[in-house]
N, C-alpha and C positions, 0 to 999 in steps of 0.2 A: 504493500500500500504506500501511496505517496507520503513523503514527509511534510508536504505543504499543508498548511491549515486552510481548508477550502471554504470554510463558511462560519456561520450560516449566510452572511450577506457578502456576496461578491459584487464588485462594481466595475463596470467598463469605463475606461478613460481613453479618449483618443490619443494615440501615440504622438501625434503632431502637436500636442498641447502640453509640453513638458512643465509649464508653469502650474499645471493642475495635478501633476503626479503625486506630490507629497500630500496634498489635501485629500486626494482620492484614497491614498493608502491609509491616511490617518482616520478617515471616516468610515472605512469598511473593514471587513475581516480579511479580505483578499482583493487586491486590485488586478484588473485585467487590462494590460496595456495593449490597445487594439490597433493592429496594423491593417485591418481589413475594412469592413463597411463604414466604420466611424471616420475614415480618412479618405478625402477626395483623391482621385488618381494623381493629380498634380502635386499633392502634398506627401505622397508615399515616401519619397527619398528623404524629405525633411523629417518625417516620422521615424524612419530607421536611424538616422543620425542622432535624433534625440534619445531613442532607445539605447543606443550604444553609450551615450554620455551619461545615462542615468545611474543612480546608485541606491535603489530601493532594496528592501529586505528580500532576498531570494526565496525565503520560506513563506512569503506572503504576496508573491508577485507571479502572475501568469502572463504570457505573451500570446496574443491571438494572431495566428499566421493566416495568410491568404491560402486559398485552396491549392492542393497538389495539382500540378499541371499548368498552373498559371505562371506567367513570367515573374510576378511579384513573389511567388513562393520561394524561388531560388534566392532572390535578393533578401527576403525576410530571414531565411535560415542563415545566410551569411552574416547578417546583423546579429542574430541571436548568438552565434558562435563567439562573438566578441563581448558578450555580457556574462554575468554569473547566473543568469536565470535558467533554471532547469525544468520548468514546467511550462508546457505550451498548450494552447487550445487550437485545434485544427478546424478551421472553417470548412463547412460543407464536406465533412468526412462521409465517404460513400462506400468504403470497403476496408478490410484489414490491410490491403495493399497500400492504401493511403497512409495508414499508421506506420507501416514498414518503411515507407519513403521518408517520413519524418525522422525516424530513428536511424535510417541509413545516412541521412544528412547531418544529424546532430548528435548521434551516439545515444546513450542510454538515458534519454530524457523521459520524463513522465508526460503522458499525453491525455488531455481532456478532449474527447472526440465530440465534436458538435454535429449532431445529426439533424440537419435542417433542410434536406431535400427528400423527395419521395424515395429515391434509391437509398439514401442514408438511413431513413427510418425503417425501410423494409429489411435492410441488412444490419440493423442495430445489434442483434444477437451475436453475429459473427464479429462485428466491430468490438463489442464489449469484451470478447475473449482474446483479442489480439494482444500480443506482448507489448507491454509499456502503457497500456490504457489503464488509467486510474479512476476515471470518471467519464460519464456521458452527460451531455446536455442536449436539449432539443431547442429548436427555434421555430416559431410559428409563421412568421412573415415570409421568410425564404422558402419554407415548405409550401405554403399556398402559392407563392410565385412559381415554384418549380412545377406545379400542377396546372398553371395557367389561370389560377383564381385571382381574386381581387381583395379579399379580406379574410383574416383568420377568425374574426369575432363578429357576433351579431350586434345589432344596434344597441342593445342593452349592456353590452360589454362581455357577455359570456362567449366562450369559445364555440366555434362551429364543430360539428361532429368529427370532421376529418382531423382537426387540430387536437381534439380530445383523444382520438385514437392514437395519434402520434405521441402525445404526451404519455399515455399509458404504455405504448410499445417500448419507448425508451426507458421508462421506469422499470418495466418488467425485465427487459434485457439487462439492465444494470444489476438488478437484484439476482437474476439467475447466474450472472458471472461474478457475483460478489464485488461489484464495483459501486462507487457512489453515483447518485443521480442528482443533477442540478436542474432546477426548474427554470423555465424561460423568463425573460424580462417582461415587465408590465409597462407598456408603452405610454399609458395615460398618466403622466407624471403628477398631475394635480389630483387624481382620484386615489387618495390614500386609503379611503374606506374599501374601495374595490381591491386594491393591492393587499390589504390586510385579510380580506376574505380569501383571496387566492393563495396567499402565503399560508394561512391556516389550513387550507385544503392540501397544500404541498406537504406540510408537516404530517398531517393525518394520513396521507397516502404513502409516505415513506421517502420523500425526497430529502437529501442531506443538506441542501442549500438552495438559495434562490439568487439569481443575478439581478442587479439593479443598474439603472442607467442615470441615476441622479442621487446625490447625497441625501436628499429629502426622503428617499424611499428606505434607507437603511434601518431606521428605527422601527418601522412597521414590520420589516422582515425579521429583525432580531427579536422583537416582541413575540412574533408568532412562533419562533423556534425555542423560546425560553419558556419552560413549563410554569404555569401559575402555581403559587404555593399550595392551593387547594388540590391541584392535580398531583403535585408531589406527595402531599400527605396521603391522598387516597392510594397512590401507587405503593407507598411504603406500607400502609396498613394492609393492603391486599397481599403483598409478598410476605408480610409477617404472618398473616392468617394461613397462608399456604404451607408454612413450615409445619403446621400441626394437622395437615390434611393429607389424605392419600387419594390421588386421582381427582376426578371432578368433584367440585363442592360449590356451595352457594355462598355468595358474599353480597351483602346489601340487596338481597332479593334477586340477584342475577347469577346465572350459571357461570362458573369459572373453570376453564381447562388450560392446557399449556399455552395455546396461542394468546389467550387473555393475559397470562402471566408474562409472556414475552412483550406484549404491549406495555405493561407496567415497567418492565426492565428498560424498554426504550425511552420511556419518560424520564427515568432516573439517569439514563445515559446521556440524554440531551442536557440535563442539568449539570452534569459533570464534564461536558464537553467531549464525550466520546461518541 
């Protein structure tokens, strides 16, 4: 497993804005220096130079690379070679071969595979098992664009069925391969209530972290991933009661078996940062 602390709140920072690096790192759990979509084509070289000149904590820094097969990918990996950063996020990962290409170019780096195209989502299971992959993330907008669609969400803000399917596919692929899963960004920066609801669902579903695009989103994500004291107390009480039981038993009027106990252990694990 990766040595990097991946969450719970990751934040993208355009790599051509070095004046934002330190602030993004300070306000998030992990900063993602983005060489891909956050940077205009004309500013890519400026972004790479800024990346090379940076001095952030490698254990809390990820570099997002352009997709394998693009001209920018080769230039990106050359820039990363000149930094201490050893965790990269590969945009538009579509196969284990893409992951292998990253490691062939950079050595034994940790790879967060970003499954954000139809091919990448369909192949998420194989990608998750590739050598060097420590986490999977999914992306809604690129996915829908790869299908020829126009929007990943309905007017009320909820995801369309195809986006929900992709989200579940990537989460399940991550879990099956014992990898971490990172939930996609919430693009409506002003809608903190909607973000909180989505982050709560990410926690309950099993995501290990959620990505942000603005410092104002970090608090809502951290709050979602931090168990409330009442939730912690109930988990402790449930596990304490289980010590005197054999097999299935009732607790507060509800049936408890091993999966329910694992839920309680997950709550305590989030509180301790595991």
